[in-house]
C-alpha positions as CSV (number, residue, x, y, z in Angstrom):
1,M,63.3,24.3,-27.8
2,G,66.2,25.6,-29.9
3,V,68.4,28.6,-29.2
4,T,65.6,31.0,-30.0
5,G,63.5,31.4,-26.8
6,R,66.2,30.4,-24.4
7,K,66.7,33.0,-21.7
8,I,69.5,33.8,-19.3
9,T,68.3,33.2,-15.8
10,A,71.4,34.0,-13.7
11,V,74.9,35.5,-13.6
12,R,77.4,34.7,-11.0
13,A,80.8,36.3,-10.4
14,Y,83.6,34.7,-8.4
15,V,87.1,35.7,-7.3
16,A,90.0,33.2,-7.3
17,S,93.6,33.5,-6.1
18,G,96.7,31.5,-6.9
19,G,96.9,31.7,-10.6
20,G,94.2,31.1,-13.2
21,G,93.1,34.2,-15.0
22,D,95.5,36.4,-13.1
23,Y,98.6,34.6,-14.3
24,H,100.8,37.0,-12.3
25,D,99.3,35.7,-9.1
26,Q,102.1,33.2,-8.6
27,K,104.5,32.2,-5.8
28,E,107.8,34.2,-5.6
29,E,109.9,31.5,-7.3
30,H,107.9,31.8,-10.5
31,W,109.7,33.5,-13.4
32,I,106.7,35.7,-14.2
33,V,106.9,37.6,-10.9
34,N,110.7,37.9,-10.6
35,Q,112.6,41.0,-11.8
36,I,111.3,42.1,-15.1
37,S,111.4,45.7,-16.4
38,T,108.2,47.5,-15.5
39,P,106.9,51.1,-15.2
40,M,107.7,50.8,-11.5
41,S,111.4,49.8,-12.1
42,I,112.4,53.4,-11.6
43,Y,111.8,52.9,-7.8
44,P,114.3,50.5,-6.2
45,D,111.8,49.3,-3.6
46,Y,109.6,47.9,-6.4
47,K,112.1,46.5,-8.8
48,K,113.1,43.0,-7.7
49,T,109.7,41.4,-8.0
50,R,106.5,42.4,-9.7
51,T,104.5,41.3,-6.7
52,S,106.3,44.0,-4.7
53,F,104.2,46.7,-6.3
54,G,101.0,44.6,-6.4
55,I,100.8,43.1,-9.8
56,N,98.8,40.3,-8.2
57,A,96.6,42.5,-6.0
58,L,93.4,42.1,-8.0
59,K,93.2,38.3,-8.4
60,T,91.1,36.4,-11.0
61,L,87.6,37.2,-12.0
62,V,85.4,34.2,-13.0
63,V,81.9,34.8,-14.5
64,E,79.2,32.1,-15.0
65,I,76.1,32.7,-17.0
66,E,73.2,30.2,-16.8
67,S,70.3,29.7,-19.1
68,D,66.8,28.4,-18.4
69,N,67.8,24.9,-19.5
70,G,70.6,24.7,-16.9
71,E,73.5,25.2,-19.3
72,V,76.3,27.3,-18.0
73,G,78.9,29.4,-19.8
74,V,82.2,30.4,-18.3
75,G,84.4,33.5,-18.8
76,I,87.7,34.5,-17.1
77,S,89.6,37.7,-16.7
78,T,91.4,39.7,-14.1
79,G,89.9,42.3,-11.8
80,G,89.0,40.4,-8.7
81,V,86.5,41.9,-6.2
82,P,86.1,45.3,-7.9
83,A,85.3,43.7,-11.3
84,A,83.0,41.0,-9.7
85,W,81.1,43.8,-7.9
86,I,80.6,45.6,-11.2
87,V,79.3,42.5,-12.8
88,M,76.8,41.8,-10.0
89,N,75.7,45.3,-9.2
90,H,75.7,47.1,-12.6
91,L,76.1,44.7,-15.6
92,D,73.7,42.1,-14.4
93,R,70.7,44.2,-15.4
94,F,71.7,43.9,-19.0
95,I,72.2,40.1,-18.8
96,V,69.5,38.4,-16.8
97,D,66.2,37.7,-18.7
98,Q,67.9,38.4,-22.1
99,P,67.8,35.8,-24.9
100,V,71.1,33.9,-25.0
101,E,71.8,35.0,-28.5
102,N,71.6,38.7,-27.8
103,I,75.4,39.0,-27.3
104,E,75.8,42.2,-29.4
105,Q,73.1,44.1,-27.6
106,I,74.3,43.0,-24.2
107,W,77.8,44.1,-25.1
108,D,76.7,47.5,-26.4
109,Q,74.5,48.2,-23.3
110,M,77.3,47.2,-20.9
111,Y,79.8,49.4,-22.7
112,R,77.5,52.5,-23.1
113,S,76.3,52.3,-19.5
114,T,79.8,52.2,-18.1
115,M,81.4,54.7,-20.4
116,Y,81.4,57.5,-17.8
117,Y,83.7,55.5,-15.5
118,G,85.0,52.7,-17.7
119,R,86.3,52.3,-21.2
120,K,89.5,50.4,-20.1
121,G,91.0,48.5,-17.2
122,V,88.9,46.8,-14.6
123,V,85.5,47.7,-16.1
124,M,86.5,46.4,-19.5
125,N,87.9,43.3,-17.9
126,A,84.5,42.7,-16.3
127,I,82.7,43.3,-19.7
128,S,85.2,40.9,-21.4
129,A,84.6,38.1,-18.9
130,V,80.8,38.4,-19.3
131,D,81.2,38.4,-23.1
132,L,83.3,35.3,-23.1
133,A,80.8,33.5,-20.8
134,L,78.0,34.5,-23.2
135,W,79.8,33.0,-26.2
136,D,80.6,29.9,-24.2
137,L,76.9,29.6,-23.2
138,L,75.7,30.1,-26.7
139,G,78.0,27.5,-28.1
140,K,77.0,24.9,-25.5
141,I,73.3,25.5,-26.2
142,R,73.9,25.2,-30.0
143,E,76.3,22.3,-29.4
144,E,78.9,24.1,-31.5
145,P,82.4,25.2,-30.8
146,V,82.9,28.9,-30.7
147,Y,85.2,28.9,-33.7
148,A,82.4,27.4,-35.8
149,M,80.0,30.1,-34.8
150,I,82.3,32.9,-35.9
151,G,83.3,31.6,-39.3
152,G,85.0,28.3,-39.0
153,K,88.6,27.2,-39.2
154,V,91.1,28.5,-41.8
155,R,93.7,26.0,-40.6
156,E,93.7,22.8,-38.7
157,E,96.6,23.6,-36.4
158,I,97.9,26.9,-34.8
159,P,101.6,27.3,-34.6
160,C,102.6,29.0,-31.3
161,Y,105.5,31.0,-30.0
162,A,106.4,30.8,-26.3
163,T,106.7,33.7,-23.9
164,G,109.2,33.1,-21.0
165,P,112.8,33.4,-20.0
166,R,114.0,30.2,-21.8
167,P,113.5,30.4,-25.6
168,D,116.1,27.6,-25.8
169,L,113.8,25.3,-24.0
170,A,110.9,26.6,-26.0
171,K,112.7,25.5,-29.2
172,E,113.2,22.0,-27.8
173,M,109.4,21.9,-27.1
174,G,108.6,22.6,-30.7
175,F,107.6,26.3,-30.6
176,I,108.3,28.6,-33.6
177,G,109.9,31.3,-31.4
178,G,110.5,32.6,-27.9
179,K,109.7,36.0,-26.5
180,L,112.0,37.2,-23.7
181,P,110.9,39.3,-20.8
182,L,113.2,42.4,-20.7
183,V,114.9,42.5,-17.3
184,F,116.7,45.9,-17.2
185,G,115.1,49.2,-18.2
186,P,116.1,52.8,-18.5
187,A,116.8,53.2,-14.8
188,D,119.6,50.6,-15.1
189,G,121.4,52.8,-17.6
190,E,123.9,51.6,-20.1
191,E,125.0,48.7,-17.9
192,G,121.5,47.4,-17.9
193,L,121.2,47.7,-21.6
194,R,124.5,45.9,-22.0
195,K,123.2,43.0,-19.8
196,N,120.0,42.8,-21.9
197,L,122.0,42.5,-25.0
198,E,124.3,40.0,-23.5
199,T,121.3,37.8,-22.7
200,A,120.0,38.4,-26.3
201,A,123.3,37.4,-27.9
202,S,123.7,34.3,-25.7
203,M,120.1,33.2,-26.5
204,R,120.7,33.7,-30.2
205,E,123.7,31.5,-30.1
206,K,121.7,28.8,-28.3
207,V,118.7,28.8,-30.6
208,G,120.4,29.5,-34.0
209,D,119.6,32.0,-36.6
210,D,116.2,30.7,-37.8
211,F,114.4,30.6,-34.5
212,W,112.3,33.7,-33.7
213,L,113.4,35.9,-30.8
214,M,111.4,38.9,-29.5
215,W,111.4,41.3,-26.6
216,D,108.5,41.9,-24.2
217,C,109.2,45.4,-22.7
218,W,106.0,45.6,-20.7
219,M,105.3,49.4,-20.9
220,S,108.6,50.3,-19.3
221,L,110.8,52.1,-21.8
222,D,111.3,55.7,-23.0
223,L,111.9,56.5,-26.6
224,P,115.8,56.8,-26.5
225,Y,116.2,53.6,-24.7
226,A,113.7,51.7,-26.9
227,Q,115.5,53.0,-30.0
228,K,118.9,51.7,-28.8
229,L,117.4,48.3,-27.8
230,M,115.7,48.0,-31.1
231,Q,118.8,48.8,-33.1
232,K,121.0,46.4,-31.3
233,S,118.4,43.7,-31.3
234,D,117.8,44.1,-35.0
235,E,121.5,43.3,-35.5
236,L,120.9,40.0,-33.5
237,G,118.0,39.1,-35.8
238,F,115.2,39.8,-33.4
239,K,111.7,39.6,-34.9
240,W,110.0,42.3,-32.9
241,I,110.1,44.6,-29.9
242,E,106.9,44.7,-28.0
243,E,104.9,47.1,-25.8
244,C,107.7,49.5,-25.1
245,F,105.7,52.5,-23.8
246,N,102.9,53.7,-21.6
247,P,99.9,52.4,-23.6
248,D,98.5,55.9,-23.9
249,D,101.8,57.3,-25.4
250,Y,100.8,56.8,-29.0
251,W,103.3,59.4,-30.1
252,A,106.3,57.3,-28.8
253,Y,105.0,54.3,-30.7
254,R,104.6,56.3,-33.8
255,D,108.2,57.7,-33.6
256,L,109.7,54.3,-32.8
257,K,107.9,52.7,-35.8
258,K,109.3,55.5,-38.0
259,R,112.8,54.7,-36.9
260,A,112.6,50.9,-37.3
261,S,114.3,49.2,-40.1
262,N,112.5,46.9,-42.5
263,N,113.9,43.9,-40.5
264,I,112.3,44.3,-37.1
265,L,108.7,44.8,-36.2
266,V,107.1,47.1,-33.7
267,T,104.2,45.6,-31.8
268,G,101.8,46.4,-28.9
269,G,98.3,46.5,-27.7
270,E,98.2,44.0,-24.8
271,H,96.9,46.8,-22.5
272,E,94.8,48.5,-25.1
273,A,91.0,48.2,-25.2
274,T,88.2,48.4,-27.8
275,R,88.3,49.2,-31.5
276,Y,88.8,52.8,-30.7
277,G,92.1,52.3,-29.0
278,F,93.3,49.9,-31.6
279,R,92.3,52.3,-34.3
280,M,95.0,54.7,-32.9
281,L,97.6,51.9,-32.9
282,L,96.8,51.1,-36.5
283,E,96.1,54.4,-38.1
284,F,98.3,56.8,-36.1
285,C,101.1,54.5,-34.9
286,D,101.2,52.1,-37.8
287,L,102.1,49.1,-35.6
288,D,103.1,46.0,-37.5
289,I,101.2,43.6,-35.2
290,V,98.4,44.4,-32.7
291,Q,98.1,42.2,-29.6
292,P,94.7,42.5,-27.9
293,D,94.0,40.4,-24.9
294,V,90.5,38.9,-25.3
295,G,90.0,39.0,-21.6
296,W,90.8,42.7,-21.4
297,C,90.0,44.4,-24.7
298,G,86.2,43.8,-24.6
299,G,85.9,40.1,-25.1
300,L,85.4,38.1,-28.3
301,T,82.7,40.4,-29.6
302,E,85.2,43.3,-29.6
303,L,88.2,41.2,-30.6
304,I,86.3,40.3,-33.8
305,K,85.8,44.1,-34.6
306,I,89.5,44.9,-33.7
307,G,90.6,42.0,-36.0
308,N,88.5,43.2,-38.9
309,L,89.9,46.7,-38.5
310,A,93.4,45.4,-38.5
311,E,92.8,43.3,-41.5
312,S,91.7,46.3,-43.5
313,Y,95.1,47.9,-42.6
314,G,96.9,44.7,-43.7
315,K,98.2,44.0,-40.2
316,Y,98.5,40.9,-38.1
317,V,96.4,40.3,-35.0
318,I,98.2,38.0,-32.5
319,P,96.2,38.1,-29.3
320,H,98.1,38.3,-26.0
321,G,98.0,35.1,-24.0
322,S,94.4,34.1,-23.0
323,G,94.8,30.5,-24.0
324,I,91.7,28.7,-25.2
325,Y,89.7,31.9,-25.4
326,S,92.0,33.4,-28.1
327,Y,92.7,30.1,-29.9
328,H,89.1,29.9,-31.0
329,Y,89.5,33.3,-32.6
330,V,93.0,32.8,-34.1
331,V,92.0,29.5,-35.9
332,T,89.3,31.5,-37.9
333,K,91.5,34.3,-39.2
334,T,94.1,34.4,-42.0
335,N,95.7,37.5,-40.5
336,S,96.3,35.6,-37.3
337,P,98.7,33.0,-38.6
338,F,100.2,32.0,-35.2
339,A,99.4,32.5,-31.5
340,E,101.1,33.2,-28.2
341,Y,101.6,30.6,-25.5
342,L,102.5,32.0,-22.0
343,V,104.8,29.4,-20.4
344,M,103.2,29.0,-17.0
345,S,105.5,26.5,-15.5
346,P,107.6,28.2,-12.8
347,K,111.0,27.5,-14.5
348,A,109.6,27.8,-18.1
349,D,110.6,24.2,-18.7
350,E,107.3,22.5,-19.4
351,V,103.9,23.1,-21.1
352,V,101.1,23.5,-18.7
353,P,97.5,24.8,-19.0
354,Q,97.2,28.6,-19.1
355,Y,94.3,28.8,-16.5
356,Y,95.4,25.9,-14.2
357,P,93.8,25.0,-11.8
358,L,90.6,26.8,-12.8
359,L,89.5,25.0,-15.9
360,E,89.0,21.4,-17.1
361,G,89.4,20.6,-20.7
362,E,92.0,23.2,-21.7
363,V,93.8,22.5,-25.0
364,I,97.5,23.2,-24.8
365,P,100.2,23.2,-27.5
366,V,101.7,19.8,-28.4
367,N,105.1,20.2,-30.2
368,G,104.4,23.9,-30.3
369,K,101.0,23.6,-32.1
370,V,97.4,23.8,-30.9
371,K,94.7,21.7,-32.4
372,L,91.2,22.5,-31.3
373,N,88.6,19.8,-30.8
374,D,84.8,20.0,-31.5
375,R,83.6,20.4,-27.9
376,P,80.8,23.0,-27.7
377,G,81.5,26.5,-26.6
378,F,85.2,27.0,-25.7
379,G,85.3,23.4,-24.7
380,V,86.0,24.0,-21.0
381,S,84.3,24.0,-17.6
382,L,85.1,25.2,-14.1
383,N,87.2,22.7,-12.3
384,N,86.0,23.3,-8.7
385,T,83.8,26.2,-7.6
386,S,84.3,25.4,-3.9
387,N,87.7,27.1,-4.2
388,L,86.1,30.3,-5.5
389,Q,84.8,33.3,-3.5
390,L,81.2,34.1,-4.7
391,I,80.6,37.8,-4.8
392,H,76.9,38.6,-3.9
393,K,74.8,41.4,-5.1
394,D,74.6,44.3,-2.6
């Protein structure tokens, strides 16, 4: 029996803690949870660590989808128990007993049926995890890698930049650039801005003029502060300034882009979802690069639509993080010429798998480049389900 006729027999949703899909769910010594400028930085009690305000509260969502021949697809996102409950008590009706190739219909039904309480956030994370598991399952049944099913490679290797506090180490590891987490935001005043710029100048001196440097501002700035940071960083040869504002403040993004020189790019979209949100970033804000997270924006099915829209505007699509799940997309698109690698080692001093310890078979950058193999689906499997909390249907 080929793909036609294969039916989905089961969906399972798990919650995991201690890293994995929720990469912020780390121990306190990890760079990713230490002081970084956030929307909560205006409150002193929630400034020193990101875990203090609960960035790790939801944990990882893992979805398995099984077909009638026993094959299993795996998708990962964040959202924990709330997202897993939605998968098992709402979305399951659109999944079980469906032909495995009906990915578009399943996505559309999940989206339409949750529109009255979803559209973004936890609900879209749940839909994304299901969608990734469906693509993984279809690839495994067809014995094809996902990239082959969505158009095939346009390059053999994907150059990557590294996100973390040590771009100087990223350069030594072969990456094309380093994106720094911004430490001080508007609540820290001119002194904080000065400290940010001192860090930027020091790092520029360490990596030289030709190595890319960028800022990750994580939704934490206002327009006056962002404009100052952008102007000074432009003088230091920074490549872009990323996600400066509340994701719903399209007007601030529009105004910052209008004030940018031709030398520095304005980017965003990590916390945006669906083609409708990205249409605003492209059409209204004119962002230079959009950065959807395939685990949050609606999955691969929606990422393809976002990417096609961006291509029509002549813009780059550089997905946020998401490791192997985004690499399969990036390798198929000419307007995704490089990818992001989140440096998940606690001191940002070595290359480790994005979803460790959840997945087996993850491909990671070697000398700053990713080369995909021809394993079916996304080429990964769950490492050990005994460490996962299975969420049952009510």
